LOVEX-568403 format. One record per residue (C-alpha): residue number from 1; residue in three letters; x, z, y. Coordinates in steps of 0.2 Angstrom, whole numbers, plus 2048, in hexadecimal, padded with zeros to 3 digits. Layout:
<rs>
   k   r  xx  zz  yy
 NUM ala   X   Z   Y
...
</rs>
This chain:
<rs>
   k   r  xx  zz  yy
   1 unk 159 952 87C
   2 unk 14C 95F 882
   3 unk 13A 95B 87E
   4 unk 12C 95C 88B
   5 unk 126 96C 882
   6 unk 137 974 884
   7 unk 138 96F 896
   8 unk 128 977 89A
   9 unk 12D 987 892
  10 unk 13C 989 89C
  11 unk 135 983 8AD
  12 unk 12B 994 8B1
  13 unk 13A 9A0 8B0
  14 unk 145 993 8B8
  15 unk 139 991 8C7
  16 unk 139 9A4 8C9
  17 unk 14B 9A5 8CA
  18 unk 14C 997 8D6
  19 unk 13F 99E 8E1
  20 unk 143 9B0 8E2
  21 unk 152 9AE 8EF
  22 unk 147 9A2 8F9
  23 unk 138 9AF 8F9
  24 unk 144 9BD 8FE
  25 unk 14B 9B3 90D
  26 unk 139 9AF 912
  27 unk 134 9C1 911
  28 unk 144 9C6 91C
  29 unk 13F 9B9 929
  30 unk 12D 9BD 929
  31 unk 132 9D0 92B
  32 unk 13D 9CD 93A
  33 unk 131 9C1 943
  34 unk 120 9CA 93F
  35 unk 125 9DD 93D
  36 unk 127 9E5 94E
  37 unk 12A 9F7 947
  38 unk 13A 9FF 94F
  39 unk 148 A02 943
  40 unk 14D A13 93D
  41 unk 15C A1B 946
  42 unk 16E A18 93E
  43 unk 177 A25 935
  44 unk 182 A2A 926
  45 unk 17C A27 914
  46 unk 17B A35 907
  47 unk 179 A36 8F5
  48 unk 169 A33 8EA
  49 unk 15C A42 8EB
  50 unk 167 A4E 8F5
  51 unk 16C A42 903
  52 unk 178 A48 90F
  53 unk 175 A5B 90A
  54 unk 186 A5D 900
  55 unk 190 A57 90F
  56 unk 189 A64 91C
  57 unk 196 A70 922
  58 unk 193 A82 927
  59 unk 196 A7D 93A
  60 unk 188 A71 939
  61 unk 185 A70 94C
  62 unk 197 A6B 94E
  63 unk 195 A5E 940
  64 unk 186 A57 947
  65 unk 18F A54 958
  66 unk 19D A4C 94F
  67 unk 18F A40 947
  68 unk 188 A3D 958
  69 unk 198 A36 95E
  70 unk 199 A2A 94F
  71 unk 187 A25 94E
  72 unk 180 A28 960
  73 unk 174 A35 968
  74 unk 167 A31 95B
  75 unk 16A A2F 949
  76 unk 162 A33 938
  77 unk 167 A3D 929
  78 unk 15E A3F 918
  79 unk 15F A50 912
  80 unk 157 A51 901
  81 unk 146 A4A 903
  82 unk 145 A4E 916
  83 unk 149 A40 922
  84 unk 151 A48 931
  85 unk 155 A40 942
  86 unk 162 A49 94D
  87 unk 160 A48 960
  88 unk 16F A4B 96B
  89 unk 16B A45 97D
  90 unk 161 A4C 98B
  91 unk 157 A3C 98E
  92 unk 152 A3B 97B
  93 unk 14E A4E 97B
  94 unk 142 A4B 989
  95 unk 139 A3E 97F
  96 unk 136 A4A 971
  97 unk 131 A5A 97B
  98 unk 128 A51 98A
  99 unk 122 A40 985
 100 unk 11E A43 973
 101 unk 11C A56 974
 102 unk 10C A57 96B
 103 unk 113 A4C 95D
 104 unk 122 A58 95B
 105 unk 119 A68 95E
 106 unk 11C A6F 94C
 107 unk 12B A78 946
 108 unk 134 A73 936
 109 unk 12D A7F 928
 110 unk 139 A88 91C
 111 unk 135 A93 90D
 112 unk 13D AA2 916
 113 unk 133 A9E 926
 114 unk 122 A9B 91D
 115 unk 124 AAD 914
 116 unk 12B AB6 923
 117 unk 11C AB0 92D
 118 unk 10F AB4 921
 119 unk 10C AA1 91E
 120 unk 10C A9C 930
 121 unk 102 AAB 937
 122 unk 10E AAE 945
 123 unk 114 AA3 954
 124 unk 124 A9C 94E
 125 unk 11E A93 93F
 126 unk 10C A92 942
 127 unk 106 A7F 943
 128 unk 101 A79 955
 129 unk 0EF A7C 956
 130 unk 0E2 A88 95F
 131 unk 0E8 A97 955
 132 unk 0FA A94 95B
 133 unk 0F4 A92 96C
 134 unk 0EB AA2 96C
 135 unk 0F9 AAC 965
 136 unk 106 AA4 971
 137 unk 0FA AA8 980
 138 unk 0F9 ABA 979
 139 unk 10C ABB 977
 140 unk 111 AB3 988
 141 unk 103 AB8 994
 142 unk 100 ACA 98D
 143 unk 10D AD2 982
 144 unk 11C ACB 98C
 145 unk 114 AC9 99E
 146 unk 11E AD1 9AC
 147 unk 112 AE0 9AC
 148 unk 114 AE3 999
 149 unk 127 AE2 99A
 150 unk 127 AEE 9A9
 151 unk 11C AFA 99F
 152 unk 128 AF9 990
 153 unk 138 AFB 999
 154 unk 13B B0E 995
 155 unk 139 B09 983
 156 unk 147 AFD 984
 157 unk 151 B08 990
 158 unk 150 B17 983
 159 unk 15A B0C 975
 160 unk 167 B06 982
 161 unk 16B B17 988
 162 unk 16B B1E 976
 163 unk 178 B10 972
 164 unk 183 B14 981
 165 unk 183 B27 97B
 166 unk 188 B21 96A
 167 unk 196 B16 971
 168 unk 19D B24 97B
 169 unk 1A0 B2D 96A
 170 unk 1AB B1E 965
 171 unk 1B6 B1D 974
 172 unk 1C7 B14 971
 173 unk 1C1 B0F 95F
 174 unk 1BD AFD 95A
 175 unk 1AA AF8 95B
 176 unk 1A3 AE9 954
 177 unk 199 AE1 962
 178 unk 18D AD7 957
 179 unk 188 AE7 94D
 180 unk 186 AF1 95D
 181 unk 17B AE3 966
 182 unk 171 AE1 956
 183 unk 16E AF4 955
 184 unk 168 AF5 967
 185 unk 15D AE5 966
 186 unk 155 AEB 956
 187 unk 152 AFC 95C
 188 unk 14B AF7 96D
 189 unk 13F AEA 965
 190 unk 139 AF7 958
 191 unk 136 B03 967
 192 unk 12D AF6 971
 193 unk 122 AF2 962
 194 unk 11D B03 95B
 195 unk 128 B10 963
 196 unk 11B B18 96F
 197 unk 113 B22 962
 198 unk 122 B24 955
 199 unk 12F B31 95A
 200 unk 13D B3B 953
 201 unk 142 B3C 941
 202 unk 134 B31 93B
 203 unk 138 B23 947
 204 unk 14B B24 942
 205 unk 145 B23 92F
 206 unk 13A B14 933
 207 unk 149 B0C 93C
 208 unk 155 B0F 92D
 209 unk 148 B07 921
 210 unk 145 AF8 92C
 211 unk 156 AF4 932
 212 unk 15D AEC 921
 213 unk 14D AE3 91E
 214 unk 14E ADB 92F
 215 unk 161 AD7 92E
 216 unk 15F ACE 91E
 217 unk 14F AC5 922
 218 unk 158 ABD 931
 219 unk 166 AB8 926
 220 unk 15A AAF 91A
 221 unk 151 AA6 928
 222 unk 162 A9E 92C
 223 unk 166 A99 91A
 224 unk 168 A87 916
 225 unk 15B A88 907
 226 unk 15C A79 8FA
 227 unk 149 A7C 8F7
 228 unk 145 A77 908
 229 unk 14C A66 906
 230 unk 149 A62 8F3
 231 unk 138 A69 8F0
 232 unk 139 A65 8DD
 233 unk 146 A73 8DC
 234 unk 13C A7F 8E6
 235 unk 133 A86 8D6
 236 unk 145 A8C 8D0
 237 unk 149 A95 8E0
 238 unk 15B A91 8DD
 239 unk 162 A9C 8EA
 240 unk 155 AAA 8E9
 241 unk 14F AA8 8FB
 242 unk 13D AA8 8F6
 243 unk 13E AB7 8EB
 244 unk 149 AC1 8F7
 245 unk 13F ABD 908
 246 unk 12E AC1 8FF
 247 unk 135 AD2 8FA
 248 unk 13C AD6 90C
 249 unk 12C AD0 914
 250 unk 121 ADA 909
 251 unk 12B AEA 90C
 252 unk 12C AE7 91F
 253 unk 119 AE3 91F
 254 unk 115 AF3 916
 255 unk 11D AFD 923
 256 unk 115 AF4 931
 257 unk 104 AF6 928
 258 unk 106 B09 927
 259 unk 109 B0A 93A
 260 unk 0FA AFF 93D
 261 unk 0F0 B0A 932
 262 unk 0F6 B1A 93A
 263 unk 0F2 B13 94B
 264 unk 0E0 B0E 945
 265 unk 0DD B20 940
 266 unk 0E4 B27 951
 267 unk 0D9 B1B 95B
 268 unk 0C9 B1E 950
 269 unk 0CC B32 953
 270 unk 0D0 B35 941
 271 unk 0E1 B3C 945
 272 unk 0E5 B47 954
 273 unk 0F0 B3D 960
 274 unk 0F2 B35 971
 275 unk 0ED B23 96C
 276 unk 0F8 B16 971
 277 unk 102 B1F 97F
 278 unk 111 B2B 980
 279 unk 115 B30 991
 280 unk 10C B20 998
 281 unk 115 B14 98D
 282 unk 10C B07 984
 283 unk 114 AFD 976
 284 unk 111 AEB 96F
 285 unk 109 AEF 95E
 286 unk 0FA AF8 968
 287 unk 0F7 AE8 972
 288 unk 0F6 ADE 962
 289 unk 0EA AEA 95A
 290 unk 0DF AEA 969
 291 unk 0DF AD8 96A
 292 unk 0DA AD6 958
 293 unk 0CA AE1 95C
 294 unk 0C3 AD5 968
 295 unk 0B4 ACD 960
 296 unk 0B8 ABB 963
 297 unk 0C9 ABC 95A
 298 unk 0C5 AC9 94C
 299 unk 0C3 ABC 93F
 300 unk 0D4 AB4 942
 301 unk 0DF AC1 948
 302 unk 0E0 AD0 93B
 303 unk 0EE ADA 933
 304 unk 0F6 ACB 92C
 305 unk 0F8 AC3 93E
 306 unk 0FE AD3 945
 307 unk 10B AD5 938
 308 unk 111 AC3 93B
 309 unk 112 AC6 94D
 310 unk 11C AD6 94C
 311 unk 127 ACE 940
 312 unk 12A AC0 94C
 313 unk 12E ACB 95B
 314 unk 13A AD6 951
 315 unk 143 AC9 947
 316 unk 143 ABB 955
 317 unk 14C AC6 961
 318 unk 15A ACF 957
 319 unk 166 AC1 953
 320 unk 162 AB8 964
 321 unk 166 AC7 96E
 322 unk 175 ACD 964
 323 unk 17E ABD 962
 324 unk 17D AB8 975
 325 unk 183 AC9 979
 326 unk 191 AC7 96D
 327 unk 196 AB6 974
 328 unk 195 ABD 986
 329 unk 1A1 ACB 982
 330 unk 1AC ABE 979
 331 unk 1AC AB4 989
 332 unk 1B0 AC3 994
 333 unk 1BF AC7 988
 334 unk 1C6 AB5 98A
 335 unk 1C2 AB4 99D
 336 unk 1C9 AC4 9A5
 337 unk 1C5 ABD 9B6
 338 unk 1B3 ABB 9B1
 339 unk 1B2 ACD 9AB
 340 unk 1BA AD3 9BB
 341 unk 1AD ACB 9C6
 342 unk 19F AD2 9BB
 343 unk 1A7 AE3 9BC
 344 unk 1A8 AE2 9D0
 345 unk 196 ADC 9D0
 346 unk 190 AEB 9C6
 347 unk 19A AF7 9D0
 348 unk 193 AF1 9E0
 349 unk 181 AF0 9DA
 350 unk 180 AFF 9CE
 351 unk 18E B0A 9D3
 352 unk 199 B14 9C7
 353 unk 18E B23 9C9
 354 unk 17F B1B 9C1
 355 unk 179 B13 9B2
 356 unk 171 B02 9B3
 357 unk 15E B02 9B5
 358 unk 153 AF2 9B4
 359 unk 151 AF1 9C7
 360 unk 163 AEE 9C8
 361 unk 162 ADE 9BE
 362 unk 15B AD2 9CB
 363 unk 16A AD6 9D6
 364 unk 177 AD1 9C8
 365 unk 179 AC0 9CD
 366 unk 18A ABC 9C5
 367 unk 185 AC5 9B5
 368 unk 176 ABA 9B4
 369 unk 182 AAA 9B6
 370 unk 18C AB1 9A8
 371 unk 17D AB3 99C
 372 unk 177 AA1 9A1
 373 unk 189 A99 99E
 374 unk 18A AA3 98D
 375 unk 17A A9B 988
 376 unk 180 A8A 98D
 377 unk 190 A8B 982
 378 unk 188 A96 974
 379 unk 174 A91 974
 380 unk 168 A9C 96B
 381 unk 164 A8E 95F
 382 unk 171 A81 95E
 383 unk 166 A76 954
 384 unk 153 A76 957
 385 unk 148 A6D 94A
 386 unk 137 A66 94D
 387 unk 12B A5C 941
 388 unk 122 A4B 946
 389 unk 10F A4C 943
 390 unk 10F A39 944
 391 unk 11A A2A 946
 392 unk 120 A26 957
 393 unk 12F A1D 960
 394 unk 13D A27 968
 395 unk 14C A1F 970
 396 unk 147 A0E 969
 397 unk 147 A15 957
 398 unk 139 A18 94B
 399 unk 136 A2B 946
 400 unk 12A A2B 937
 401 unk 11C A38 935
 402 unk 121 A48 92D
 403 unk 133 A46 930
 404 unk 13E A53 939
 405 unk 146 A51 949
 406 unk 155 A5C 94E
 407 unk 159 A5F 960
 408 unk 16C A62 962
 409 unk 16C A6E 970
 410 unk 17E A74 96D
 411 unk 184 A62 96F
 412 unk 179 A5F 97E
 413 unk 17F A6E 988
 414 unk 191 A69 986
 415 unk 18F A57 98B
 416 unk 19E A52 997
 417 unk 191 A45 99F
 418 unk 186 A54 9A4
 419 unk 193 A62 9A7
 420 unk 1A3 A64 9AF
 421 unk 1B1 A6A 9A3
 422 unk 1A4 A6F 997
 423 unk 1AF A79 98B
 424 unk 1B4 A84 999
 425 unk 1AB A94 99C
 426 unk 1A6 A93 9AE
 427 unk 197 A9E 9B4
 428 unk 199 A98 9C5
 429 unk 190 A88 9C0
 430 unk 180 A92 9C0
 431 unk 182 A9B 9D1
 432 unk 17C A8C 9DB
 433 unk 16A A86 9DA
 434 unk 166 A93 9CD
 435 unk 154 A8C 9CC
 436 unk 15A A7C 9C5
 437 unk 162 A86 9B6
 438 unk 154 A91 9B0
 439 unk 14E A93 99F
 440 unk 13D A89 9A2
 441 unk 143 A7A 998
 442 unk 141 A6E 9A6
 443 unk 153 A69 9A8
 444 unk 157 A60 997
 445 unk 16A A62 99A
 446 unk 167 A75 998
 447 unk 15A A7C 98C
 448 unk 161 A8A 982
 449 unk 150 A91 97E
 450 unk 148 A80 97A
 451 unk 13B A76 984
 452 unk 129 A70 983
 453 unk 11B A79 979
 454 unk 127 A81 96D
 455 unk 133 A88 97A
 456 unk 137 A9A 975
 457 unk 129 AA6 979
 458 unk 134 AB5 97B
 459 unk 13E AAE 98A
 460 unk 138 ABC 996
 461 unk 13D ACA 98A
 462 unk 14D AC1 985
 463 unk 152 AC0 998
 464 unk 14F AD2 99B
 465 unk 157 AD9 98C
 466 unk 167 ACE 98E
 467 unk 16A AD3 9A0
 468 unk 166 AE5 99D
 469 unk 170 AE8 98D
 470 unk 17F ADE 993
 471 unk 17F AE6 9A4
 472 unk 17E AF7 99C
 473 unk 18C AF4 98F
 474 unk 197 AEC 99C
 475 unk 193 AF9 9AA
 476 unk 196 B09 99F
 477 unk 1A6 B03 997
 478 unk 1B7 AFA 998
 479 unk 1B8 AEF 989
 480 unk 1C9 AE9 982
 481 unk 1CE AE0 973
 482 unk 1D8 AEA 966
 483 unk 1EB AE9 969
 484 unk 1F1 AD9 960
 485 unk 1E0 AD2 95C
 486 unk 1DF ABF 95C
 487 unk 1CE AB8 960
 488 unk 1C7 AAB 954
 489 unk 1BB A9E 95C
 490 unk 1B3 A97 94C
 491 unk 1A0 A96 94C
 492 unk 194 A98 93E
 493 unk 184 A8F 93E
 494 unk 174 A98 939
 495 unk 163 A9C 940
 496 unk 16E AA1 950
 497 unk 180 A9B 951
 498 unk 18C AAA 950
 499 unk 19F AAE 950
 500 unk 1A6 AAB 93F
 501 unk 1B0 ABB 941
 502 unk 1A7 ACA 949
 503 unk 1AE ACE 95B
 504 unk 1B6 AE0 95B
 505 unk 1BA AE9 96C
 506 unk 1BF AFA 971
 507 unk 1B5 B03 97F
 508 unk 1BB B10 98C
 509 unk 1B0 B18 998
 510 unk 1AE B11 9AA
 511 unk 1A1 B1D 9B2
 512 unk 1A8 B2B 9BD
 513 unk 19B B38 9B7
 514 unk 19D B3B 9A4
 515 unk 18C B43 9A4
 516 unk 184 B32 9A5
 517 unk 18B B2F 993
 518 unk 182 B3E 98C
</rs>
């Protein structure tokens, strides 16, 4: 028999045990009836601490498309400490880049990006604020205006003509297209940035020093770095990204600073020279230096910002242009009828007794359609990340503050609901109503350069470079696959999605006058 005192001692824990399930049910009922917060999107579960990171594949853009078929056009992933929401439909992308554009106006910062941008002093990684707006205005309205691009055409043309002469020495031998296109893009960018006062042997020496720095920096910007997703491990720099990127940025920055100091001496009259012009040509570095001298921006636009902007221009254009040119050549090789139409147009517009000039470009309508179709199937950035500055609702789901939103452009531009035969390469789809299919980011079925405030700032230069370089390579040479070559279609994800196996092709002359090559 239990005494009263014994009963009292047992009643408290017994009541707690009985009441816990009741309290939990009441909590659930209260939450469902009183809490109006939207749910987070569905998605796969991961492991503790690292989340879904160990399950990511090298072809991440394809994997994300597969997950969209399983979980829908909006789903979430936990990558380390980061909560990521992946968006794969035009209507939801519109909500991000139009309806909530200011909320998602910041890019996802990485260790490599922070270092390469001099801690956000560029355009790509600078937070969305008045400084970013000032730099973007300078970049878009001054440096890359039609007037500026017209003035720097000869600086781009010099490098393209040099490449044609070099290819002519390798007739009937295999050429790696990505390597070729990267070299043209890098040299053309450097020529535009500082080429008007650096000539001859010194220019070649600087180019030889810069090339490996730029190539490796671009690689590091595309690395999936554990430190970006598990901050507790950042101090250990397990993959060595921070150390290597710091070293590369310092060496590249020293080269740029030396050129800036030389320009400063020239402009102040301490060194004899012709200022910022050479044969009437003006480069982009001089524009940045003149801008920094304006009294109203002197305090917030100095050498650090100039170096960051120069890094943006050179690094931002190399892989973008080179990979797109390689994909276009890939599609030409796979689609002989497309190549034949492009050759016929070049013959008619340019003629086989001439080299391509920039004034020819606007008349190459079919080639422009080829480039647009290439960018549809192989967009510049397959996955575009943004950061939410505050919580909001997208597609009926809650997106928490400081989480990452990834726009799956690769999936959207292959959506069978928006595109007929999306896996087929059909430039003709861009010949009708070309205004509908431009790069402005207003048609959310087609945004290869992004959309909204963070749309690629270099579109005018990219358009000109892509059309001029591709037209020059195609018009000057016939390109054939090496005998017995089997084309591999595998893609590898990075800052820019590339072919896993580099494309190799053999050139032979097309032009009647061989003197045009030399």
